[in-house]
TITI-640225 format. One line per field, with one value per residue (C-alpha): z, y, x. Coordinates in steps of 0.1 Angstrom, whole numbers. Last residue first. Layout:
N
Z: [Z|...] .
Y: [Y|...] .
X: [X|...] .
//
This chain:
284
Z: [-312|-321|-299|-274|-275|-265|-235|-224|-226|-205|-175|-161|-130|-138|-127|-144|-138|-157|-185|-223|-221|-202|-231|-257|-239|-235|-272|-282|-261|-277|-312|-303|-290|-321|-344|-323|-324|-292|-271|-237|-226|-254|-244|-208|-216|-242|-219|-191|-215|-229|-194|-184|-216|-207|-172|-174|-209|-198|-207|-244|-265|-283|-317|-317|-327|-361|-354|-365|-368|-376|-375|-375|-347|-330|-336|-322|-334|-318|-322|-338|-307|-287|-307|-286|-296|-286|-289|-286|-283|-267|-258|-289|-279|-307|-333|-319|-318|-355|-359|-344|-374|-381|-352|-339|-304|-287|-320|-317|-281|-283|-312|-294|-262|-283|-300|-268|-251|-243|-239|-239|-231|-209|-192|-220|-221|-184|-189|-220|-203|-173|-195|-218|-188|-168|-138|-149|-166|-167|-196|-190|-206|-194|-193|-194|-180|-182|-148|-141|-105|-78|-101|-114|-79|-68|-98|-89|-53|-63|-88|-62|-37|-64|-68|-101|-111|-101|-131|-156|-154|-142|-151|-140|-156|-149|-112|-112|-89|-61|-46|-19|-18|-17|-1|-20|-10|-37|-32|3|-9|-15|-45|-54|-91|-109|-139|-171|-186|-222|-229|-241|-207|-178|-146|-123|-89|-81|-46|-29|6|31|43|79|90|55|49|23|-3|-13|-2|-15|-41|-53|-41|-56|-23|-4|-28|-25|13|11|-11|13|42|25|19|56|68|74|40|12|-5|-38|-53|-65|-72|-104|-111|-145|-144|-169|-141|-122|-151|-150|-114|-117|-147|-127|-97|-120|-137|-105|-95|-69|-72|-54|-65|-96|-106|-101|-72|-84|-52|-53|-61|-77|-87|-94|-109|-103|-123|-99|-93|-112] .
Y: [193|200|172|196|218|187|181|217|217|185|200|176|156|120|91|58|58|72|95|91|64|88|113|86|75|111|118|86|97|131|116|91|118|139|110|98|132|153|149|159|123|112|137|125|88|89|109|83|54|68|75|39|26|45|31|15|21|30|58|58|86|97|91|98|74|61|70|48|53|27|42|32|6|20|10|26|23|28|41|22|29|5|-9|0|-15|4|-12|11|4|-31|-44|-66|-87|-112|-87|-60|-87|-91|-57|-70|-93|-131|-140|-175|-162|-177|-173|-135|-133|-141|-117|-90|-94|-89|-58|-41|-40|-14|-20|2|-7|-36|-64|-90|-81|-90|-125|-132|-121|-145|-174|-170|-169|-144|-142|-166|-145|-108|-101|-66|-58|-24|-27|6|3|27|35|27|19|-7|-38|-30|-25|-59|-75|-57|-69|-105|-104|-88|-115|-142|-130|-127|-100|-73|-82|-78|-41|-17|17|26|56|82|76|86|57|70|46|19|-3|-41|-52|-52|-84|-89|-53|-62|-88|-125|-125|-105|-96|-103|-80|-75|-40|-34|-7|-32|-50|-34|-54|-47|-63|-56|-48|-49|-36|-64|-85|-85|-51|-43|-6|6|34|44|80|83|111|122|154|145|150|132|102|100|100|73|53|57|47|15|6|13|-10|-12|-28|-11|-17|-2|19|50|81|102|138|150|179|164|157|141|117|110|100|79|60|53|40|17|5|-2|20|42|41|22|25|32|-5|-5|-19|-8|0|-8|3|-25|-25|-2|33|51|83|110|120|151] .
X: [40|76|91|107|76|55|78|76|38|37|57|82|93|105|83|94|131|161|149|149|123|101|103|96|64|53|59|40|10|11|10|-17|-40|-35|-43|-72|-88|-90|-121|-106|-111|-88|-62|-60|-63|-35|-13|-18|-12|21|33|26|43|74|74|108|122|157|181|171|185|154|137|100|72|60|24|-6|-44|-70|-105|-142|-146|-115|-79|-48|-12|22|57|86|108|87|58|27|-7|-39|-74|-104|-141|-139|-174|-175|-144|-138|-148|-124|-98|-99|-83|-51|-47|-47|-70|-76|-83|-52|-32|-35|-24|13|19|-2|19|51|36|26|-8|-34|-71|-102|-138|-128|-149|-144|-108|-107|-120|-99|-67|-73|-83|-53|-29|-9|15|43|56|48|25|12|-22|-34|-72|-91|-127|-155|-169|-205|-197|-204|-203|-168|-155|-168|-151|-119|-120|-126|-98|-76|-82|-77|-41|-23|-48|-24|-3|-32|-35|-61|-76|-111|-127|-155|-163|-199|-210|-188|-163|-164|-133|-128|-95|-62|-43|-17|-6|7|32|30|52|84|85|118|118|136|142|153|179|204|200|183|177|148|142|106|93|59|53|54|25|14|0|-14|-21|-46|-43|-79|-77|-42|-48|-13|2|36|54|26|27|65|63|37|60|90|67|57|93|100|72|35|30|12|-21|-35|-63|-45|-66|-65|-76|-64|-39|-14|11|-18|-24|13|13|-19|-4|28|8|-12|20|40|69|86|124|151|187|207|207|170|149|115|95|58|23|3|-33|-62|-59|-92|-100|-111|-147|-159] .
//
């Protein structure tokens, strides 16, 4: 089977403890690989020291880099991360290599395409993603990430229209509902008829998932939080992995919540781990 494609930003998070690989699509690809699911990163790095650090990380983790591009002019992306009361805030550098992802050619049987809203801040990436959607029959997972000022109602609406599964957090949901004159998250499934699944994460309070026939919630797992950077990405990767394996929504959501909690208990977005050990830790 062709790998899942994770389209968008790969960058260095400049954390208080130092630089660490980051970017939601890259994080999702990393965690999918940890679960044994093939995933390839579609991104662009600069021809610089930061880009070399990321390529070294990809090589060490045995990630599929067949669609990682090099830009001779723009620098590798960086994000300055501050953590206050366990919550991260971000200053995202603009005009970087991942803003200029060129169109890629992939196999038509690519099963899944995962992308977020942040990478769509550039028209170049929007064009490349549209071209990718027309060249494959992949089902689309839209990871909604409101990073001011890089989002708008029109942008979110267009890409929800193209998605089969979407993930957002409770704060993003609260902002979105009035846009579409919805009183409840379930109404969004009527506004966007192509959506089959809608996932809402709630931090330490867990998450819920809605399909056309089910609404399942999980109260989450209590952990000592180190930082929450990348916890939503680990959640999404676990959800995708177990959903594709055909597990029930309840079991899939439980395992996704466990992975999100585990990463929140770690420093950084890409800790090393074995999934079975994590699930034993949480009694799953």
